C-alpha positions in Angstrom: -73.5 63.4 -73.4 -74.8 62.0 -70.1 -75.6 58.3 -70.2 -78.7 56.8 -68.5 -77.7 55.2 -65.2 -78.8 51.7 -66.2 -79.7 49.9 -69.4 -83.2 50.9 -70.6 -85.7 48.1 -70.8 -86.1 46.5 -74.3 -89.9 47.0 -74.3 -89.5 50.7 -73.6 -87.0 51.1 -76.5 -89.2 49.1 -78.8 -92.2 51.2 -77.8 -90.2 54.4 -78.5 -89.1 53.2 -81.9 -92.6 52.2 -82.9 -93.9 55.6 -82.0 -91.1 57.3 -84.0 -92.0 55.2 -87.0 -95.7 56.3 -86.6 -94.8 60.0 -86.2 -92.2 59.9 -89.0 -94.7 58.0 -91.2 -92.2 55.4 -92.2 -89.7 52.9 -90.7 -86.1 54.2 -90.1 -83.9 51.7 -92.0 -81.2 53.7 -93.9 -78.8 56.6 -93.4 -81.0 58.7 -95.6 -84.0 57.9 -93.3 -81.9 59.1 -90.4 -80.9 62.3 -92.1 -84.6 63.0 -93.0 -85.6 62.2 -89.4 -83.0 64.5 -87.9 -84.5 67.3 -90.0 -88.0 66.4 -89.0 -87.1 66.4 -85.3 -85.5 69.9 -85.5 -88.4 71.2 -87.5 -91.0 69.7 -85.1 -89.6 70.3 -81.6 -86.6 72.6 -82.3 -84.2 70.0 -80.9 -81.1 68.5 -82.6 -79.9 64.9 -82.8 -77.0 64.0 -85.1 -77.5 61.6 -87.9 -74.8 59.2 -86.4 -76.8 59.1 -83.1 -79.9 58.2 -85.0 -78.0 55.6 -87.1 -76.8 53.9 -83.9 -80.1 54.1 -82.2 -82.1 52.5 -85.1 -79.4 49.9 -85.8 -78.4 51.3 -89.2 -74.8 50.9 -87.9 -73.7 48.6 -85.2 -73.2 50.0 -81.8 -72.7 48.5 -78.2 -73.1 51.9 -76.4 -76.3 52.8 -74.6 -78.3 55.8 -75.8 -77.9 58.9 -73.8 -80.6 60.4 -71.6 -80.6 63.4 -74.0 -81.3 61.1 -77.0 -84.1 59.4 -75.3 -85.6 62.6 -74.0 -85.5 64.3 -77.5 -87.1 61.3 -79.2 -89.7 61.0 -76.5 -90.6 64.7 -77.1 -90.8 64.1 -80.8 -93.5 61.5 -80.3 -95.5 63.7 -77.9 -94.2 63.0 -74.4 -92.5 65.4 -72.0 -89.4 63.3 -71.7 -88.2 59.7 -71.5 -89.6 59.1 -68.0 -93.0 60.4 -69.2 -92.9 57.9 -72.1 -92.2 55.0 -69.7 -95.2 56.0 -67.6 -97.3 56.2 -70.8 -96.1 52.7 -71.9 -97.1 51.3 -68.5 -100.6 52.8 -68.8 -100.9 51.4 -72.3 -99.8 48.0 -71.0 -102.4 48.1 -68.2 -105.2 49.0 -70.7 -104.2 46.2 -73.0 -104.0 43.8 -70.2 -107.5 44.7 -68.9 -108.9 44.5 -72.5 -107.4 41.0 -72.8 -109.6 39.8 -70.0 -112.7 41.2 -71.7 -111.7 39.5 -74.9 -111.1 36.1 -73.1 -114.6 36.3 -71.6 -116.4 37.2 -74.9 -114.5 35.3 -77.5 -112.0 32.4 -78.1 -108.4 33.6 -78.4 -106.2 30.8 -79.9 -103.6 29.6 -77.4 -100.6 30.7 -79.6 -102.0 34.2 -79.9 -102.6 34.4 -76.2 -99.0 33.2 -75.6 -97.5 35.8 -77.9 -99.6 38.6 -76.4 -98.7 37.7 -72.9 -95.0 37.4 -73.6 -95.1 40.9 -75.1 -96.0 42.3 -71.7 -93.4 43.6 -69.2 -92.7 41.3 -66.3 -94.5 42.9 -63.4 -96.6 41.9 -60.4 -99.7 43.2 -62.3 -99.0 40.7 -65.1 -99.0 37.9 -62.5 -102.3 39.1 -61.2 -103.7 39.2 -64.7 -102.5 35.7 -65.4 -104.2 34.4 -62.3 -107.4 35.9 -63.5 -106.9 34.3 -66.9 -106.5 30.9 -65.1 -109.8 31.4 -63.4 -111.5 32.3 -66.7 -110.0 29.3 -68.4 -111.0 26.9 -65.6 -114.7 28.1 -66.1 -114.3 27.6 -69.8 -112.7 24.2 -69.3 -110.0 25.1 -71.7 -108.0 21.8 -71.9 -105.4 23.1 -74.4 -104.6 26.1 -72.2 -103.9 24.0 -69.1 -102.0 21.4 -71.1 -99.6 24.1 -72.3 -99.7 26.5 -69.4 -96.0 26.2 -68.6 -95.1 27.5 -72.1 -95.8 31.0 -70.6 -92.1 31.8 -70.1 -92.9 35.4 -69.0 -94.7 33.9 -66.0 -92.5 30.9 -65.1 -89.0 31.9 -66.0 -87.4 32.3 -62.6 -86.5 35.7 -61.4 -85.7 36.3 -57.7 -87.9 39.4 -57.3 -90.9 37.4 -58.7 -90.5 34.1 -56.9 -93.5 34.7 -54.6 -95.7 35.6 -57.6 -94.6 32.3 -59.2 -95.3 30.5 -55.9 -98.9 31.9 -55.7 -99.5 31.0 -59.3 -98.4 27.4 -58.7 -100.6 27.2 -55.6 -103.6 28.5 -57.4 -103.1 25.8 -60.0 -102.7 23.1 -57.3 -105.9 24.3 -55.5 -107.8 24.0 -58.8 -106.4 20.5 -59.3 -107.8 19.4 -56.0 -111.4 20.1 -57.1 -111.4 19.4 -60.9 -110.9 15.8 -62.0 -110.1 16.8 -65.6 -107.4 19.2 -64.5 -105.9 16.5 -62.2 -105.4 14.3 -65.3 -103.7 17.1 -67.1 -101.4 17.7 -64.2 -100.5 14.1 -63.9 -99.5 13.9 -67.6 -97.9 17.3 -68.0 -96.8 19.1 -64.8 -93.4 17.4 -64.2 -90.0 17.8 -65.8 -90.7 21.5 -66.5 -88.2 23.5 -68.7 -87.2 25.8 -65.9 -84.5 25.8 -63.1 -87.0 24.0 -60.8 -89.9 21.7 -61.3 -92.3 24.1 -59.6 -95.4 21.9 -59.5 -93.6 19.1 -57.7 -91.0 20.9 -55.7 -92.9 24.0 -54.7 -96.3 22.4 -54.2 -95.7 19.6 -51.7 -99.2 18.2 -51.1 -98.8 14.4 -50.9 -102.2 14.2 -49.2 -103.7 14.9 -52.6 -103.8 11.7 -54.7 -102.9 13.5 -58.0 -99.7 14.9 -56.4 -98.2 11.4 -55.8 -98.9 10.4 -59.4 -97.2 13.5 -60.6 -94.3 12.7 -58.2 -93.9 9.3 -59.8 -93.6 10.8 -63.3 -91.1 13.3 -61.9 -89.0 10.5 -60.5 -89.1 8.5 -63.7 -87.5 11.3 -65.7 -84.9 12.3 -63.0 -83.1 9.1 -62.4 -79.7 10.8 -62.9 -80.4 13.7 -60.5 -79.4 12.9 -56.9 -81.2 15.8 -55.3 -84.4 15.0 -57.1 -84.2 11.3 -56.2 -83.5 12.2 -52.6 -86.5 14.5 -52.6 -88.7 11.8 -54.0 -87.8 9.2 -51.4 -87.9 11.6 -48.5 -91.5 12.7 -49.4 -92.5 9.1 -49.7 -90.9 8.2 -46.3 -92.6 11.1 -44.6 -96.0 10.4 -46.1 -95.8 6.6 -45.4 -94.9 7.3 -41.7 -97.8 9.7 -41.3 -100.1 7.0 -42.6 -98.5 4.3 -40.6 -97.6 2.3 -43.7 -94.2 1.2 -42.5 -93.5 -1.4 -45.2 -93.7 1.5 -47.8 -91.5 3.6 -45.5 -88.9 0.8 -45.3 -88.8 0.3 -49.0 -88.1 4.0 -49.7 -85.8 4.3 -46.7 -83.6 1.4 -48.0 -83.2 3.0 -51.4 -82.5 6.4 -49.7 -79.6 4.9 -47.7 -78.1 3.4 -50.8 -77.7 6.8 -52.5 -74.5 7.7 -50.5 -75.8 11.2 -49.8 -73.6 13.9 -48.4 -76.2 15.5 -46.1 -74.2 18.8 -45.8 -74.4 19.3 -49.5 -78.2 19.2 -49.6 -80.5 22.2 -49.7 -81.4 23.3 -46.2 -85.0 22.0 -46.5 -83.9 18.6 -47.9 -81.4 18.4 -45.0 -84.1 18.8 -42.4 -86.3 16.3 -44.2 -83.3 13.9 -44.2 -82.8 14.3 -40.4 -86.5 14.0 -39.8 -86.8 10.7 -41.7 -83.8 9.4 -39.7 -85.7 10.2 -36.5 -88.9 8.5 -37.7 -86.9 5.4 -38.7 -85.0 5.3 -35.4 -88.2 5.6 -33.3 -90.0 2.9 -35.2 -87.2 0.4 -35.4 -84.7 1.2 -32.7 -86.9 2.5 -29.9 -85.4 6.0 -30.3 -81.9 4.8 -29.4 -80.1 7.3 -31.8 -82.6 10.1 -31.7 -80.5 12.3 -29.3 -77.5 11.9 -31.6 -79.6 12.8 -34.7 -81.0 15.9 -32.8 -77.5 17.0 -31.9 -76.5 16.7 -35.5 -79.2 18.9 -36.9 -79.1 21.4 -34.0 -75.4 22.0 -35.0 -76.1 22.1 -38.7 -75.5 25.3 -40.8 -79.3 25.3 -41.7 -80.4 25.6 -38.1 -77.7 28.2 -37.4 -78.1 30.1 -40.6 -77.4 33.9 -40.3 -80.3 34.5 -42.7 -83.3 34.6 -40.4 -85.7 33.5 -43.1 -83.8 30.4 -44.1 -83.3 29.5 -40.4 -87.0 29.8 -39.6 -88.0 27.7 -42.6 -85.4 25.0 -41.6 -86.7 24.9 -38.0 -90.3 24.7 -39.2 -89.5 21.6 -41.4 -87.7 19.7 -38.7 -90.3 20.7 -36.1 -92.9 18.7 -38.1 -90.8 15.6 -37.5 -90.2 16.4 -33.9 -93.9 16.7 -33.5 -94.4 13.3 -35.0 -92.0 11.7 -32.4 -93.5 13.9 -29.6 -90.2 15.7 -28.8 -92.0 18.8 -27.4 -89.1 20.1 -25.4 -86.8 20.4 -28.4 -89.6 22.1 -30.3 -89.8 24.7 -27.6 -86.0 25.1 -27.4 -85.6 25.6 -31.1 -88.4 28.1 -31.3 -87.3 30.2 -28.3 -83.6 30.1 -29.0 -83.4 30.0 -32.8 -86.6 30.9 -34.6 -87.7 33.9 -32.5 -84.4 35.7 -33.3 -84.9 38.6 -35.8 -88.5 37.3 -36.5 -89.5 41.0 -37.1 -87.5 41.1 -40.3 -88.7 37.9 -42.0 -89.6 37.7 -45.7 -92.9 36.5 -47.0 -92.1 32.8 -47.1 -90.5 32.8 -43.7 -93.4 34.7 -42.1 -95.8 32.0 -43.3 -93.5 29.3 -41.8 -93.1 31.3 -38.6 -96.9 31.4 -38.2 -97.1 27.6 -38.9 -94.3 27.1 -36.4 -96.2 29.0 -33.7 -98.9 26.3 -34.0 -96.4 23.6 -33.1 -94.8 25.8 -30.4 -98.2 26.5 -28.7 -99.1 22.7 -28.9 -95.7 21.8 -27.3 -96.3 24.4 -24.5 -99.7 22.8 -23.8 -98.1 19.3 -23.7 -95.5 20.6 -21.2 -98.0 22.1 -18.8 -97.5 25.7 -19.9 -101.1 26.5 -20.8 -101.0 30.2 -20.0 -98.1 30.8 -22.2 -99.6 28.6 -24.9 -102.8 30.7 -24.9 -100.8 33.9 -25.5 -99.0 32.3 -28.5 -102.2 30.8 -29.8 -103.8 34.2 -30.0 -101.0 35.5 -32.2 -101.5 32.8 -34.8 -103.2 33.8 -38.1 -105.0 30.7 -39.5 -106.1 32.6 -42.6 -102.5 32.7 -43.7 -101.7 29.0 -43.4 -99.9 27.9 -46.5 -101.4 25.3 -48.9 -98.4 23.0 -48.6 -99.0 22.5 -44.9 -102.6 23.7 -44.4 -104.2 20.2 -43.8 -101.8 19.2 -41.0 -101.3 22.6 -39.4 -105.1 23.4 -39.3 -105.8 20.0 -37.6 -103.3 20.8 -34.8 -104.6 24.4 -34.6 -108.2 23.3 -34.2 -107.2 20.6 -31.7 -105.9 23.4 -29.4 -108.9 25.8 -29.6 -110.8 24.4 -26.6 -107.8 24.1 -24.3 -106.3 27.5 -25.1 -109.6 29.5 -25.1 -110.9 27.8 -22.0 
């Protein structure tokens, strides 16, 4: 028999089995059940499945082989669908109906957290489920459901990392961060709960970098306390503090974190590309403040030759350039901003992924500003008109918006 081209999803198999149990009026647990079911299938739809096939499918006997397309089609017909593909579509429609019904229930009655968790984790992992979860968050914020927000990261379906859903996770985290900025009670929950998450990354700290928000720095401290043995996380912590202190002109705080940073014996080339750029940026800030920029040219040469800036992947390259550009802006190195944008960032900018597109739009703000500062107003105006301020990312919105608005008069007039 022909086998299906890839392993069927567990929720679809579970759905099919549950429908067979309903149609057969009993659970299929024994060899006798399988014999009776085979007879029922032939009698109902004039199709045949062997008893051994049914025994393997329902786990009466152990089997590691996948069910054939024929088996799935026959069982799907038995429960009222045209074929296996039609059953999958039916399952998706049922899921959508159940998901929409869940919202109505949440608005009209109190669903205990554990029940909500179980029901959510029974859904298939889709973009629609993430949209549903964001709506649930908005309902729960109106209801001021403390227990929900204290335990929100228990929703493994939502927060278990999967490459194809990373942007959905990212938007969910940013919604949560936005709500923290306006609700004091939620800030307290975040400070006490949103660090040291049981996932591959601490999303709320590492994906939501908003040190201008007071609650974020408090969460960052908790994050640091529980990650004393993780070099990358310690490096991230001190780099964020150095950057924030420099922006505020609090150089004694900068010096304290910089001193610790330099004692960590970090291999810069082993760092993630974004951390690398933050590392080089902090070195430039330190050199300009304490050495009159004596080593800045050497530092610039180092990161310009780095793998991160010369990455073949256009998205990673643009994101790296954007991070280092923020530091170049701080030390007013406008010529290098222009060079990096024109020679490195603009290459293959038409094939950027979602994250990189956001960063490319941010990068244009710095590029247009640098053009203005180097007496290239006409060119700056053309770039300025391409910028989409409605797409500024929450992580960088405050700073990028300030620069953008500072240029409006010069570029429009």
